[in-house]
Backbone bond lengths (Angstrom), bond angles and torsions (degrees), N, CA, C in turn:
res aa  C-N    CA-C-N  psi(-1)  N-CA   C-N-CA  omega(-1)  CA-C   N-CA-C  phi
1 X - - - 1.401 - - 1.596 110.10 -
2 X 1.287 113.97 -153.76 1.424 119.88 178.65 1.477 118.05 -60.10
3 X 1.448 115.54 -32.19 1.415 123.13 175.36 1.544 110.69 -56.94
4 X 1.366 113.17 -48.86 1.392 116.50 179.01 1.508 114.63 -63.45
5 X 1.293 120.38 -39.67 1.406 127.52 -177.58 1.502 106.26 -62.24
6 X 1.364 120.48 -43.83 1.382 120.15 177.54 1.524 116.83 -73.09
7 X 1.184 121.80 -24.13 1.466 126.67 168.40 1.498 110.58 -68.56
8 X 1.381 117.72 -46.38 1.430 127.43 178.00 1.467 105.67 -56.58
9 X 1.232 120.52 -55.79 1.524 124.04 -169.35 1.544 106.57 -64.00
10 X 1.361 115.39 -41.20 1.524 115.37 179.76 1.491 106.58 -68.87
11 X 1.208 126.56 -33.25 1.470 125.05 179.34 1.562 108.03 -67.95
12 X 1.288 116.58 -37.98 1.634 116.68 -174.93 1.429 105.29 -84.27
13 X 1.274 125.82 -46.03 1.438 126.55 -166.42 1.513 120.88 -96.32
14 X 1.302 121.40 -25.30 1.444 127.36 -172.89 1.518 106.32 -72.17
15 X 1.237 116.17 133.68 1.453 125.05 176.09 1.617 108.32 -68.79
16 X 1.317 113.45 -15.24 1.548 119.44 -178.64 1.444 110.27 -93.94
17 X 1.314 120.25 -8.50 1.569 120.71 -179.09 1.349 112.42 -68.26
18 X 1.362 123.91 124.30 1.390 127.83 174.06 1.535 109.90 -57.42
19 X 1.277 117.33 -36.31 1.457 116.07 -179.55 1.518 113.91 -65.18
20 X 1.320 111.99 -39.60 1.543 116.38 177.61 1.495 107.84 -70.06
21 X 1.364 121.33 -44.84 1.489 126.08 -178.96 1.476 106.13 -58.94
22 X 1.433 123.21 -43.45 1.332 121.81 174.17 1.454 119.93 -54.34
23 X 1.317 113.13 -48.00 1.461 122.72 -177.21 1.477 110.56 -66.04
24 X 1.315 118.98 -45.01 1.513 120.94 176.11 1.561 109.57 -60.39
25 X 1.355 120.81 -48.21 1.386 123.99 174.81 1.574 112.68 -58.74
26 X 1.295 120.75 -38.46 1.412 123.62 -178.34 1.598 111.57 -68.86
27 X 1.292 116.71 -42.63 1.462 121.57 179.79 1.605 108.30 -66.17
28 X 1.232 113.61 -36.60 1.489 118.83 178.45 1.476 118.39 -81.80
29 X 1.411 114.23 -1.36 1.521 119.72 -179.38 1.492 112.95 72.81
30 X 1.310 122.32 18.85 1.368 126.98 -177.12 1.563 114.09 -93.69
31 X 1.271 122.82 154.04 1.463 121.32 179.11 1.468 108.93 -79.24
32 X 1.398 114.95 149.03 1.432 119.77 176.37 1.589 109.60 -131.26
33 X 1.275 119.29 118.98 1.539 123.50 -173.49 1.457 114.57 -99.75
34 X 1.321 118.36 -6.41 1.358 118.14 176.63 1.553 115.80 -91.71
35 X 1.398 120.57 167.31 1.325 123.82 178.20 1.477 114.32 -73.75
36 X 1.411 115.85 131.60 1.463 121.32 175.76 1.433 110.89 -125.02
37 X 1.347 127.81 121.87 1.408 127.48 -173.47 1.495 111.10 -58.54
38 X 1.403 112.78 129.16 1.404 118.55 169.42 1.594 106.49 103.85
39 X 1.235 126.42 -33.77 1.463 124.65 -176.07 1.558 110.02 -55.90
40 X 1.274 118.09 -58.19 1.529 120.80 -177.64 1.569 108.56 -70.30
41 X 1.318 118.39 -27.40 1.404 125.81 -176.98 1.712 105.01 -67.27
42 X 1.323 115.60 -37.63 1.391 120.93 -178.22 1.537 111.00 -59.73
43 X 1.278 113.48 -42.63 1.601 122.34 176.89 1.570 105.30 -62.00
44 X 1.302 121.38 -49.17 1.365 122.19 -168.88 1.623 107.60 -73.09
45 X 1.307 119.88 -35.72 1.395 120.78 -178.92 1.548 110.33 -71.94
46 X 1.258 118.55 -36.72 1.471 120.32 176.07 1.547 113.43 -69.10
47 X 1.341 117.97 -29.33 1.454 116.20 170.39 1.454 113.93 -74.64
48 X 1.379 118.45 -39.38 1.405 119.28 172.49 1.596 116.11 -58.91
49 X 1.341 112.28 -42.43 1.528 115.35 176.55 1.444 111.74 -59.95
50 X 1.373 117.32 -41.45 1.433 118.71 -179.65 1.582 111.22 -68.45
51 X 1.366 113.92 -42.43 1.438 118.04 -179.77 1.562 116.58 -58.39
52 X 1.356 111.30 -38.14 1.492 122.87 176.00 1.426 121.57 -95.77
53 X 1.344 114.24 1.51 1.442 127.21 179.33 1.612 109.20 52.09
54 X 1.297 110.64 58.28 1.460 127.85 174.28 1.491 109.52 -111.82
55 X 1.283 118.73 117.49 1.440 125.14 179.42 1.503 106.34 -73.10
56 X 1.348 120.55 125.91 1.454 124.07 -178.99 1.626 107.34 -136.02
57 X 1.229 113.86 73.95 1.457 119.35 -175.34 1.474 116.01 -55.32
58 X 1.304 119.94 -43.34 1.552 122.67 179.31 1.495 104.08 -65.99
59 X 1.292 120.90 -50.01 1.517 119.70 -177.34 1.568 109.80 -56.17
60 X 1.315 114.86 -46.99 1.492 120.78 179.84 1.522 110.97 -60.95
61 X 1.302 115.76 -40.63 1.390 117.68 179.75 1.660 112.35 -66.93
62 X 1.292 115.74 -43.83 1.525 117.73 175.00 1.568 113.27 -63.83
63 X 1.343 110.55 -38.19 1.545 114.21 168.97 1.440 118.79 -55.23
64 X 1.243 115.05 -46.55 1.470 122.59 -172.64 1.560 103.49 -68.61
65 X 1.277 119.03 -35.55 1.480 121.93 -176.62 1.542 107.02 -68.26
66 X 1.406 111.15 -52.43 1.491 116.22 -168.42 1.554 112.72 -79.19
67 X 1.320 120.90 -26.72 1.474 123.97 -170.81 1.554 112.11 -121.29
68 X 1.298 121.75 -17.37 1.453 122.56 -179.44 1.507 111.99 -111.60
69 X 1.252 115.11 -6.46 1.443 116.38 174.75 1.605 116.01 80.57
70 X 1.212 113.79 13.27 1.445 122.55 178.95 1.550 111.67 -65.40
71 X 1.151 116.41 140.38 1.554 121.45 -176.62 1.584 102.53 -68.80
72 X 1.255 115.15 130.96 1.521 117.97 172.90 1.515 112.88 -54.46
73 X 1.330 119.94 -41.87 1.492 113.66 177.53 1.484 116.14 -62.26
74 X 1.377 116.37 -36.71 1.431 118.17 -173.73 1.656 108.17 -80.12
75 X 1.293 113.73 -26.83 1.533 120.35 175.86 1.550 111.33 -68.72
76 X 1.378 111.35 -46.22 1.469 117.52 -178.80 1.477 110.44 -71.10
77 X 1.284 121.54 -39.23 1.482 122.04 175.16 1.518 112.65 -56.26
78 X 1.360 112.52 -47.31 1.396 119.10 -179.40 1.640 114.94 -60.59
79 X 1.335 109.44 -40.31 1.551 116.92 176.81 1.533 107.31 -65.54
80 X 1.325 119.33 -48.81 1.432 119.21 -169.77 1.542 113.00 -78.99
81 X 1.328 115.57 -13.24 1.419 122.33 176.41 1.453 120.26 -98.56
82 X 1.404 110.07 0.01 1.611 116.23 -174.02 1.487 111.06 -71.93
83 X 1.260 117.25 157.40 1.503 118.95 -179.23 1.524 114.65 -62.44
84 X 1.269 118.35 139.79 1.412 123.09 175.24 1.458 113.96 -69.61
85 X 1.395 112.01 144.31 1.445 115.03 174.89 1.518 108.78 -159.30
86 X 1.366 118.87 169.26 1.464 121.14 -173.66 1.553 104.19 -75.06
87 X 1.391 113.03 139.87 1.457 115.14 -178.08 1.615 108.26 -115.44
88 X 1.374 113.87 23.70 1.439 115.26 178.92 1.483 105.33 -106.03
89 X 1.452 118.28 137.71 1.488 121.27 174.99 1.412 105.92 -110.31
90 X 1.283 110.21 144.90 1.604 119.46 176.63 1.454 112.05 -112.81
């Protein structure tokens, strides 16, 4: 509801948001020592996906940008141009 929208806007637009500060530091190639939501989680999700043999292309793409230095444009092009397949597991 509206609470979520307010939190979302604060996360995106506030100059005090760690997520925004991380994003700005990342694109400028600067270090960022504070906690930003999702950065560490990306590593953990990729490890779990590998451990349980679950393909997680979005997570892998984010990981390759954050931790392997892949250019966002290249990573996103690869993600959006990959072969289509069923994503439902039974």
